[in-house]
N, C-alpha and C positions, 0 to 999 in steps of 0.2 A: 588488496588489503581490505579487510572487513572492518567497518566502523559501526559500533552499536550506537543508535541514536535514542530510541525510546520516547519520542516527543509526540504530543497531539498535533495533528494537522487538519487542514480543511480540505475536503474532497468532493468533487462532483462525480457522481456515479450513476449508472443506469441499472435498474432492476428489471430483468426481462426473463420470462419463463422460469421463475423461481431461482434465478441466478443473478448475482451482483457483479458488476465490472466497473472498476474506476476509470474515469476519463481523463481527469487532471487532478493535481493536488497543489496546495499552497503550503510552503514551509519557509519560515523566516522572511515573509514578505515577497517571496518569488514563486511564480507559477511554473509548474512542470507539467507539460502535456504528455500523457501516456502514449507511447508509440506502439508498444507490444506488451501483452501479458505473456511472459515466458513460462510461468508456472503458477498454480493455485493450489492451496491445501487448507485443511481445517484442523484446528486443535481445540481441545476442551480446556476451558478455564473456569474453575468453580462450577456454577450451575449454568454458565453460558458457553458460548463457542467464540472462537476467533477465526475469521476468514482472511487468510493471508494471500498476498499477491506478490510475486517477483516481477517487476515491471522495468522496462526501459523507457527512457524519455527522450524527446527530441533533442538533438545537438549534444548529447552526452553519451559516453561509452559505459557509464556506470550502471549497475543494477541496483534497484531500490526495492526494499520489502516494505510494503504498506499493508496494514491490516485493520479490520473492522471488528470491534468487540460487540457481540450481539446484545449483552446485558445493558450497555450504555448507549449503543449505536454510535459510538465514538471511534473515529479513525486515528491511527497513529503511524509514524514512520519508525519502523523497527530497526533496520540496518541499511547500510549502503556498502555495496561491494565495489570499491573504487576500481575503475577500468575492468569491471565485471566480466 
């Protein structure tokens, strides 16, 4: 079941060799450690870009979509695929 969230989140990420990768994120006071990045893609949004990541987290079977808006450098939780 796909649940649309669209909320800002706090993210710890690494920037290496021109590529960004999220390590963990905080949503509603809870920390989620990224176990695996299953997919990454880029979309255009106005004059900026959004860098999307489909990630799994420790101890959960769900798939989370987190994304970074280049214009604001703000991270968001886009969707959760429950039991993804």
